[in-house]
C-alpha positions in Angstrom: 90.5 101.4 88.6 89.3 100.0 92.0 90.3 98.6 95.2 90.3 94.7 95.0 87.8 93.0 96.6 87.8 90.7 99.6 89.4 87.4 98.5 86.9 84.4 98.0 89.6 82.4 99.7 89.0 83.7 103.0 85.7 85.3 102.7 84.5 83.1 105.3 86.7 84.2 107.9 85.3 87.4 108.6 82.3 86.7 110.3 84.3 84.6 112.7 86.6 87.5 113.7 84.3 90.4 113.3 83.0 90.1 116.9 86.1 90.5 118.4 88.0 93.1 116.2 85.5 94.4 113.4 85.9 97.9 115.1 88.7 99.3 117.2 89.1 98.6 120.6 90.4 102.3 121.4 90.1 105.4 119.3 93.4 106.9 118.2 94.0 110.1 116.8 93.9 110.2 112.9 92.2 107.0 112.4 90.2 108.7 109.8 92.8 110.3 107.8 92.5 109.8 104.0 95.2 108.5 101.6 95.6 109.8 97.8 95.7 106.5 95.5 97.7 106.4 92.6 95.1 105.9 90.2 92.7 108.7 91.6 90.6 109.0 94.7 90.8 108.5 98.6 90.3 106.0 101.1 90.8 105.7 104.6 94.5 105.2 105.4 94.7 101.4 106.7 98.0 101.7 109.3 99.6 98.6 109.8 102.6 99.9 110.7 102.0 100.0 114.8 105.3 98.3 115.5 107.4 101.2 114.1 105.1 104.4 115.6 101.6 103.7 116.8 98.9 106.6 116.8 98.6 108.6 120.0 95.6 107.6 121.9 92.8 110.2 121.7 92.3 110.2 125.6 96.4 111.0 125.1 96.1 113.7 122.2 93.3 115.4 124.9 95.3 115.2 127.4 98.6 116.7 125.6 96.3 119.7 124.8 95.1 120.2 128.3 98.7 120.5 130.1 100.2 122.1 127.0 99.6 125.5 128.0 101.3 124.8 131.5 104.5 123.7 129.6 107.8 125.6 131.3 110.7 124.4 132.8 111.1 121.5 134.8 113.0 121.7 138.0 114.4 125.1 137.3 111.8 127.4 138.5 109.3 128.9 141.7 106.7 130.0 138.8 103.2 128.8 138.8 103.4 126.9 135.4 107.0 125.5 136.1 105.6 124.3 139.5 102.9 122.4 137.4 105.6 121.1 134.7 107.7 119.7 137.5 104.6 118.3 139.3 103.5 116.4 136.3 107.0 115.2 135.1 107.4 114.0 138.5 104.5 111.8 139.2 104.9 110.3 135.6 107.3 108.3 137.1 104.9 107.2 139.6 102.6 106.4 136.8 105.3 104.4 135.1 106.7 102.3 137.7 102.8 101.6 138.5 102.2 100.4 135.2 105.0 97.5 134.7 104.7 96.6 138.3 108.1 98.4 139.3 109.7 97.7 143.2 109.5 100.8 145.3 113.1 101.6 144.9 113.1 101.1 141.3 114.8 103.8 139.4 112.5 105.5 136.3 114.4 107.2 134.1 113.4 109.0 131.1 115.1 109.0 127.9 114.6 109.9 124.4 113.5 106.3 123.7 114.3 102.5 124.1 117.6 102.7 122.2 118.7 105.4 124.6 117.6 103.6 127.7 119.6 100.5 126.4 122.5 102.5 125.9 122.4 104.2 129.3 122.5 100.9 131.0 125.2 100.0 128.9 127.2 102.7 130.6 126.8 101.6 133.9 127.5 97.7 134.3 129.7 97.1 137.1 133.5 97.9 136.8 136.1 96.9 139.1 139.9 98.5 138.4 138.6 99.8 135.2 137.4 96.6 133.8 133.7 95.2 133.6 133.2 92.4 135.9 131.1 90.4 133.7 130.0 90.1 130.2 126.7 91.0 128.5 124.7 87.8 126.9 122.3 88.5 124.0 120.6 86.4 121.3 121.3 86.9 117.4 117.6 87.6 117.2 117.6 91.2 118.7 116.8 94.7 117.5 119.5 96.8 116.7 119.0 99.0 120.3 119.2 95.6 121.8 122.6 94.1 119.7 124.4 97.2 119.0 125.0 99.2 122.9 126.5 95.7 124.4 129.1 95.6 121.3 131.2 98.1 123.1 131.6 96.2 126.3 132.9 92.5 127.2 129.7 90.8 125.3 129.3 87.2 124.1 125.9 86.0 121.7 124.0 83.2 121.2 122.7 82.1 117.4 118.9 80.9 118.5 117.9 77.5 117.6 115.0 76.6 115.1 112.8 76.1 118.6 112.3 78.1 121.6 113.5 75.4 123.8 116.6 74.5 122.2 117.4 78.2 122.1 117.0 78.7 126.2 119.2 75.4 126.2 121.7 77.2 124.5 121.7 80.2 126.9 121.9 78.2 130.0 124.8 76.6 128.5 126.5 79.9 127.8 125.6 81.0 131.5 127.0 77.9 132.9 130.4 79.0 131.9 130.5 81.6 133.8 131.4 85.4 133.9 128.1 87.0 132.6 126.8 90.1 134.0 123.9 90.8 132.2 121.4 88.7 129.9 119.9 90.9 127.2 116.6 89.7 125.8 113.5 91.1 123.8 110.1 90.7 125.2 108.5 90.3 121.7 110.2 90.2 118.2 109.8 93.4 116.6 110.4 91.3 113.2 107.8 88.3 114.0 105.5 89.0 117.3 106.7 86.2 119.0 107.1 86.3 122.8 109.7 85.1 124.9 109.0 83.8 128.3 110.4 86.7 130.7 109.9 85.2 134.1 111.6 81.7 132.7 114.7 83.6 131.5 114.8 86.0 134.6 115.1 82.9 136.9 117.7 81.6 134.4 119.7 84.6 134.5 119.5 84.8 138.4 120.5 81.0 138.9 123.9 81.5 137.3 124.4 85.1 139.4 123.4 87.6 136.4 121.0 90.0 135.7 118.4 90.6 133.0 117.0 93.4 131.0 114.2 93.3 128.8 113.7 95.2 125.8 109.9 95.9 125.9 109.7 98.1 123.2 107.2 95.6 121.1 105.6 93.6 124.1 104.6 96.8 126.6 102.0 98.1 124.0 100.6 94.2 123.8 101.0 92.6 127.1 100.8 94.2 130.9 104.4 93.3 132.2 105.0 92.9 136.0 109.1 93.1 136.5 108.6 92.6 140.5 106.6 89.2 139.7 108.9 88.2 136.8 111.6 89.2 138.6 113.0 91.7 135.9 115.8 93.9 136.8 115.6 96.4 134.1 112.8 97.1 131.4 113.1 99.4 128.8 110.2 100.8 126.3 109.3 104.2 124.2 106.4 106.5 124.3 105.9 106.2 120.2 105.0 102.6 120.4 102.8 102.9 123.2 100.4 105.5 122.0 102.2 108.4 123.0 103.5 111.1 120.7 107.2 112.5 121.3 109.3 109.6 121.6 110.0 109.8 124.8 111.5 106.1 126.5 112.2 104.8 129.8 114.4 102.7 131.4 113.2 101.1 134.8 115.4 98.9 137.2 117.4 98.7 140.2 119.5 101.8 141.3 122.6 100.3 142.3 123.9 100.0 138.8 122.2 103.4 137.8 123.6 105.5 140.7 127.3 104.1 140.3 127.1 103.9 136.5 128.5 106.6 134.2 126.1 109.9 134.0 124.4 109.3 130.1 124.2 113.1 129.7 127.2 115.5 131.4 125.0 118.3 132.3 122.8 120.6 134.2 120.4 118.9 136.6 122.8 115.7 137.0 125.0 117.5 139.3 125.2 118.1 142.8 128.0 120.5 142.7 130.5 121.3 139.6 133.5 123.4 139.8 136.0 124.5 137.0 137.9 121.4 136.8 135.6 118.7 138.0 132.1 117.8 139.4 130.1 115.9 141.5 127.4 113.6 140.3 124.3 113.1 141.7 122.0 109.8 142.4 119.2 109.1 141.1 117.1 109.5 138.0 118.3 113.1 137.6 121.9 111.9 137.2 121.2 110.5 133.9 118.3 113.2 132.7 120.9 116.1 132.0 119.7 119.4 130.3 116.1 120.4 130.3 114.3 117.5 130.1 111.0 116.2 128.0 108.0 117.1 130.3 105.5 116.5 127.3 107.0 113.5 126.2 107.2 111.9 129.9 103.8 113.1 130.4 102.1 111.9 127.6 103.8 108.1 128.0 102.6 108.2 131.5 99.0 108.9 130.7 99.2 106.4 127.7 100.0 103.9 130.3 97.0 104.7 132.4 94.7 104.0 129.2 96.4 100.5 128.3 96.6 99.4 132.1 92.6 100.5 132.3 91.6 98.2 129.2 89.8 94.8 130.0 93.0 92.2 129.2 90.3 89.4 127.5 88.9 91.9 125.6 92.4 93.4 124.5 94.1 89.9 123.7 90.9 88.8 121.9 90.7 91.9 119.6 94.6 91.7 118.7 94.7 87.6 118.2 91.3 88.2 116.1 93.6 90.3 113.4 96.4 88.5 113.7 94.8 84.7 113.1 92.6 86.5 110.4 95.8 87.9 108.7 98.1 84.8 109.2 95.5 82.4 107.7 94.6 84.9 104.8 97.9 85.2 104.1 98.8 81.4 104.4 95.7 80.8 101.9 97.4 82.9 98.8 99.6 81.0 96.6 103.1 82.4 96.4 103.1 84.5 99.9 105.0 82.9 103.2 104.7 83.9 106.5 108.0 83.6 108.8 108.5 83.0 112.1 111.5 82.3 114.4 110.8 79.3 116.5 109.2 76.4 115.3 107.3 75.9 118.3 105.6 79.2 119.2 102.5 79.1 120.5 100.0 81.1 118.5 99.0 82.6 122.0 102.5 83.7 122.9 102.3 86.3 119.8 101.8 89.9 119.7 100.1 92.0 116.8 102.7 91.8 114.4 103.1 89.3 111.3 106.0 89.2 109.1 105.6 87.6 105.2 106.7 87.8 101.7 105.7 87.6 98.5 107.4 85.3 95.8 109.1 87.2 92.9 108.3 90.4 94.4 111.1 92.7 96.3 109.6 93.5 99.6 110.1 97.4 99.2 107.9 97.2 95.9 105.2 95.3 97.4 105.0 98.1 100.4 105.0 100.8 97.6 102.1 99.0 95.6 99.8 98.5 98.9 100.3 102.1 99.9 99.7 103.5 96.4 97.0 101.4 95.0 95.4 100.5 97.9 95.9 103.0 101.0 97.7 100.4 103.1 100.9 101.3 105.3 103.1 98.3 106.4 106.8 98.4 106.8 109.2 96.7 104.7 113.2 95.7 104.9 115.3 94.6 107.5 113.6 95.8 110.5 116.6 97.0 112.3 117.4 93.2 113.0 119.8 92.5 110.1 120.9 89.0 112.2 117.7 87.6 112.4 116.9 88.4 108.9 119.9 86.5 107.5 119.3 83.5 109.5 115.5 83.5 108.2 116.9 83.5 104.7 115.4 86.8 104.1 118.7 89.1 103.5 117.2 91.9 101.7 114.3 92.2 103.8 110.5 91.0 103.9 107.5 92.8 105.1 105.8 93.5 108.4 102.2 93.9 109.2 101.5 95.2 112.8 98.6 96.7 114.5 97.0 97.2 117.8 94.4 98.7 120.0 93.2 101.2 116.9 92.8 98.8 114.5 90.1 96.9 112.9 89.6 94.0 111.0 88.7 96.0 107.2 92.4 96.8 107.7 93.7 93.1 107.6 91.2 92.8 104.9 92.3 95.8 102.8 95.7 93.9 103.2 94.8 90.5 101.9 92.8 91.9 99.1 95.8 93.6 97.7 98.3 90.9 98.1 95.4 88.6 96.5 95.1 91.1 93.4 99.0 91.6 93.3 99.3 87.5 92.9 96.2 87.7 90.5 97.0 90.6 88.3 100.0 92.0 89.0 101.0 95.7 89.5 98.5 98.3 88.3 101.2 101.0 88.2 104.6 101.3 87.1 107.6 102.0 89.5 110.9 103.3 89.8 113.6 103.2 92.9 113.7 106.9 93.9 116.5 107.7 96.7 116.7 104.0 97.4 113.3 103.2 97.6 109.8 101.9 95.4 107.7 104.8 94.5 105.2 105.3 91.9 106.3 106.5 88.4 105.0 110.0 87.6 103.2 110.5 90.6 101.2 113.6 90.9 99.8 113.0 94.3 100.7 115.8 97.0 100.9 115.8 100.7 99.2 118.6 103.1 100.0 122.1 102.2 102.3 122.1 105.4 104.2 119.2 104.4 107.7 120.3 102.6 108.0 117.2 100.5 105.9 115.1 97.8 105.6 111.6 97.5 108.6 109.7 96.2 111.3 111.6 97.8 110.1 111.4 101.7 111.0 108.7 103.9 114.1 107.0 101.8 117.2 107.8 104.6 118.8 107.0 106.8 116.7 103.7 107.5 116.4 102.7 103.6 118.7 99.8 104.7 116.9 98.7 107.5 
């Protein structure tokens, strides 16, 4: 069996988009890995799952190998390697602050990921007389990282309307009721790629005496952000989505709440003085970075921001827009395929490299397994850790998400379209079964590399098989 050829219905689109996106915009590690096909043979892996974890930039991988020999304890040694590691770690704060347009006094706190950053901020909301001084306001379209941390504190949620303008008016109405201390919003939807107007929302929050935090996990890898210019109070994002390994995250923002809040991790480094029966906590980033920090994660995250910041923005946006429009138009031309979005009035220019879709008559997990096994295409299926949004989109059992970035090329989208076209025309080319909650090829004899412990069919089913 051979891989399907490109569907004739959209073949004419290739020439129009190839100039902008025929080649990767930047080199990434693993761009040429070979994926085994269930029908035999191998093909270059088409990675359309950047929204989950993006591959590391080749420059960042080289930087990691350069600094790895000097890896040592941070803030805890006078030795040569420890001094270098400490310098690299602390300088990473300055690099990240510059990348997001931070104010000179903004705290830059390294965390495990975006989820960790937002949970940290939830523990720093202002309190008087043991009671929170206001509520957190958020939309129902949020990723769980920007949804669940606020449910442990006083909060209100707003159901997004069918249009962005109506949704903003709903937020305004809630803010007018008063007693909101923080507006929590996504910078770009991890489900559909739609960008929210951050500067406008920040002005709205401040108009009613609230602060704003932006979950930029999806936005930062696709658009430059400037929290000072946009007057954003807090911003969180992750290295693993910004072409850096190790999954380090960061929270950048105004220091007063952070310096007064409950330390995120009680431990060494977070204290100015510890006693047998009490403790005096320090202030600044160290207050929330108890324990030995992830110096390599912070360093590679910072290096990735430098590479992204140096990209020509016009070429960067044109590359991504070409792949997205090519994919959206191609999917819309295939009978039985629906492309999903949240707002009816979304401007195509206000989207990142994410496309959400479903295929009539097929479970999303089955389509994803088919594309992987028979076409060497990797993409995400499920509910994307955004259950309320999937319900309101009429997709309670999930859908499919193709996501891409600077290492992507038009051929990746071409291969996806060819696979969906073949599925609609000829059906599945192999039998599939459910194993540990996921669709997998039956009688799969493919193997992983010798150093990987699992074989296809059992890996990846938990713990997110319901997401």
